[in-house]
C-alpha positions in Angstrom: -17.4 -196.4 58.1 -15.6 -198.4 55.4 -12.8 -197.6 53.0 -11.3 -200.0 50.5 -9.1 -199.6 47.4 -11.8 -201.6 45.5 -14.8 -202.6 47.7 -16.4 -204.5 44.8 -13.6 -207.0 45.0 -13.8 -207.7 48.7 -16.3 -210.0 50.4 -17.4 -209.4 54.1 -18.8 -211.8 56.6 -19.9 -210.5 60.0 -20.2 -212.8 63.0 -21.3 -212.1 66.6 -19.6 -214.1 69.3 -18.1 -216.5 66.7 -21.5 -218.2 66.2 -24.3 -215.8 65.0 -23.8 -214.9 61.4 -25.2 -211.5 60.7 -24.4 -211.7 57.0 -22.0 -213.8 54.9 -19.9 -213.2 51.8 -21.5 -209.9 50.7 -19.6 -207.3 48.7 -17.8 -204.8 51.0 -19.4 -202.1 49.0 -22.7 -203.1 50.7 -21.1 -202.6 54.1 -20.0 -199.1 52.8 -23.6 -198.4 51.6 -25.2 -199.5 54.8 -22.9 -197.7 57.2 -20.7 -195.2 55.4 -22.8 -192.4 53.8 -24.1 -190.5 56.8 -27.3 -192.5 57.3 -26.8 -195.3 59.9 -29.0 -198.1 61.3 -32.4 -196.9 62.5 -31.7 -198.4 65.9 -28.3 -199.0 67.5 -26.7 -202.5 67.2 -25.7 -203.2 70.8 -22.6 -205.4 71.4 -22.8 -206.5 75.0 -20.0 -206.6 77.5 -17.5 -209.4 76.7 -19.2 -210.0 73.3 -17.3 -209.8 70.1 -18.1 -208.7 66.5 -15.8 -210.2 63.9 -15.6 -209.1 60.3 -13.9 -211.6 58.0 -12.7 -210.2 54.6 -11.9 -212.1 51.5 -10.1 -210.5 48.6 -11.4 -212.0 45.3 -9.0 -210.0 43.2 -5.5 -211.0 42.1 -4.3 -207.5 43.3 -3.8 -206.4 46.8 -6.7 -204.4 48.4 -6.2 -201.9 51.3 -9.2 -201.9 53.7 -10.1 -199.9 56.7 -13.2 -200.3 58.9 -14.2 -198.0 61.7 -17.2 -198.6 64.0 -18.9 -195.5 65.3 -20.6 -196.2 68.7 -23.1 -194.6 71.0 -21.9 -193.4 74.4 -24.2 -194.3 77.4 -25.6 -190.8 77.8 -26.6 -190.5 74.2 -28.1 -194.0 74.2 -30.1 -193.3 77.4 -31.4 -190.1 75.9 -32.5 -191.9 72.7 -34.3 -194.5 74.8 -36.1 -191.8 76.7 -37.0 -190.1 73.4 -38.6 -193.3 72.2 -40.5 -193.9 75.5 -41.9 -190.4 75.4 -43.4 -191.2 71.9 -44.7 -194.6 72.9 -42.1 -196.4 70.9 -39.8 -199.3 71.8 -36.1 -200.1 71.0 -35.6 -202.7 68.3 -32.6 -204.7 67.5 -31.3 -204.5 63.9 -30.8 -207.7 61.9 -30.1 -208.4 58.3 -31.4 -210.2 55.3 -28.7 -211.1 52.8 -27.8 -213.0 49.6 -24.3 -214.2 49.6 -22.2 -213.6 46.5 -23.9 -215.4 43.5 -22.9 -215.6 39.9 -25.2 -214.1 37.3 -24.9 -215.9 34.0 -23.9 -214.0 30.8 -27.1 -212.7 29.1 -29.3 -213.9 32.0 -32.9 -212.6 31.9 -34.4 -212.1 35.4 -32.3 -214.8 37.1 -34.0 -215.4 40.4 -32.2 -215.1 43.7 -33.7 -215.6 47.2 -32.7 -213.8 50.4 -31.8 -215.6 53.6 -35.2 -215.9 55.4 -36.0 -215.2 59.1 -38.0 -217.5 61.4 -40.1 -214.4 62.5 -41.9 -211.6 60.6 -39.7 -208.6 59.7 -39.9 -205.1 58.4 -37.4 -204.1 55.7 -36.2 -200.5 56.1 -33.3 -200.3 53.7 -31.7 -202.5 51.0 -28.6 -202.5 48.8 -27.2 -204.6 46.0 -23.5 -205.1 45.3 -21.6 -206.4 42.3 -18.3 -206.4 40.5 -20.1 -204.6 37.7 -23.4 -203.0 38.7 -23.7 -201.0 35.4 -24.3 -204.1 33.3 -27.1 -205.3 35.6 -30.8 -204.6 36.1 -32.8 -205.7 39.2 -36.4 -206.3 40.1 -37.6 -207.1 43.7 -40.4 -209.4 44.6 -42.2 -210.6 47.7 -44.0 -213.9 48.1 -47.0 -212.9 45.9 -46.1 -209.5 44.2 -43.4 -207.5 42.7 -42.5 -204.4 44.6 -39.8 -203.0 42.3 -39.8 -203.3 38.5 -36.4 -203.8 36.8 -34.2 -200.8 37.4 -30.5 -199.9 37.7 -29.1 -201.3 41.0 -27.2 -198.1 41.5 -30.5 -196.2 41.6 -31.7 -198.6 44.3 -28.5 -198.1 46.3 -28.6 -194.3 46.0 -32.2 -194.2 47.2 -31.4 -195.9 50.6 -27.9 -194.4 51.4 -29.5 -191.4 52.8 -33.0 -192.5 53.9 -35.2 -195.4 54.9 -38.3 -196.7 53.1 -41.3 -194.5 53.8 -43.5 -197.6 54.3 -41.4 -200.6 55.4 -41.8 -203.8 53.4 -43.2 -206.6 55.6 -42.3 -210.3 55.3 -44.1 -213.0 57.3 -42.4 -215.9 59.0 -40.0 -217.5 56.5 -41.6 -215.5 53.6 -39.0 -215.2 50.8 -37.7 -212.0 49.3 -36.7 -212.4 45.6 -34.3 -210.5 43.4 -34.7 -210.9 39.6 -31.4 -210.0 38.1 -30.8 -209.4 34.3 -27.3 -209.3 32.9 -27.2 -207.0 29.8 -23.7 -208.4 28.9 -24.1 -211.5 26.8 -20.4 -212.4 27.0 -19.5 -212.1 30.7 -20.7 -213.3 34.0 -20.9 -211.1 37.1 -21.2 -211.6 40.8 -23.9 -210.0 42.9 -24.8 -209.9 46.6 -27.6 -208.2 48.6 -28.0 -206.8 52.1 -31.1 -205.4 53.8 -31.7 -203.8 57.2 -34.6 -205.4 58.9 -36.4 -205.4 62.3 -38.7 -207.9 64.0 -42.4 -207.2 63.1 -43.7 -209.5 65.9 
């Protein structure tokens, strides 16, 4: 769970054991979308004994910004029960990972400026995705895979609202190192805006 005075002005980088970057320089509002609206990761993200999860925050505003982050964990009994529930249904436990686009500037008046998500060296299934910005209302976004467009230009807030409370019915699949594209249009011809992107994914191998 995340609270901030203005999460659109704070960037977050999450690192496991000081070496594995989970995502880098994405708007804290994405952290809030992903974890803070009552729908959490499909599978638990397990931090092993003596492991550390560090979240580095950068305030991009000239004003101070109060931030609070609370991680909600699984107790061992609940986790064991969940694993048994999966086994009974012939399913396996998967480890969550993330596709992301670090903060990027969208030019004033840009039409379908193309951004590419950080790719994975293994096939993945995308279950949820969110876009952050310092001004979502002025932007429109389309989403494309390697050879097709899966989302025509729409309001980013519509995309975010869709996945705060549910996962994609049929997960999007990306092959090894296949790109995921965002096509971002800035309807403001006078001002630039910053955007970032975060998606929940699982190995499809």
